[in-house]
N, C-alpha and C positions, 0 to 999 in steps of 0.2 A: 376822188382825186384831191390832192392838196399839194401845197408848195409848188404851184405851177409858176414857171418863170414869167416875169413881166414881158409882155408882148407876144407870148406864146399863143398859137392857134391849135385847136384840137378838132377832131372829127374830120370834116371835109370828106364826107362820104354819104352814101344812102344805103339803107338796109334792104335786102331783097325779101327777107321774111323776118318775123318777130317785131316786137315793139320795145321801146325804151321810155322810161320816165326820168327826166332830168330835174334835180332839185339843188338849189343853192342852200346848203345847210348852214353855211356861214359865209359872209361876204357876198359877192355877186359876180356874175358873168353874163355875157350876151350870146344868144343863139341866133344865127342867121338861118332862115328857112327858105327853101325854094321848091315849088311843086311843078316847075316847068312852065307855068303860066304867070305866076306872080311870086314876088319875093317880099319877105318881111323880116324884122328883127325883134326879138323878145328879150327883155332884161329880166333875168332871174335874180331876185334879191330878197325873197321872202321864204323862209324854210317851211311855211305852211302851204306853199303852192308849188306845183310841179308842172312840167311841160311834157305832154305825151307825144312821142315821135312814132309815127306809123311807117310801115315799109313804103319805099318809093320816094320819100321826101329827102332831098339833099339838105344836109345840115352841117354847120361849122360853128364852133364855139371860140370865143375870144374875149378880150377885155376883162380878164380875171383880176379881181382885186388881190392884193398881196396876202390877205388873210382868208382867201376863198377856200372853202371845202365844198366840193361838188359830189353829190350822190347820184349814181346812175343805176337804175333798176332795169334789168333786162328780162324779157320773157323767155329768152333762149340763151344757152351757153354760147360764148363767143366762137365763131367759126369764120375765119377770114374769107372763105368762099361765099359767105352770105352777105357780103358787103361789096359795094362798087365804090372804088376810090378814084376813078377817072371821070371828071365832070363831063367831058365830051361823050364818053361811052354811055354815061347815065342819060344824057340828053337823047342819044339815039334810041336807047331802050324805052324811054318815056314816049317818044314819037311813035314807036311801034307798038305801044301799049303792053310791053313785056314785063313792066313792073308798075 
């Protein structure tokens, strides 16, 4: 991803299956993570380091620098049906241990 508009947010979802690795190849961005019990934010600003996202973790990216180039490596082809985009639905599934 590149040329991301100032103030843009991306993600805001959880994967049902598969994993992703996020890397800031150039510039930086922030990833908010939520496992249903705790929340944290990670600044990605080093192209030699990536963040592994596992299924069931809610994530959202934001605060992209104007020069940011983000690389997303996915273990599976994109399939909208393998993502949850509604936070409340995700919380219900987490409580039931369905993801």
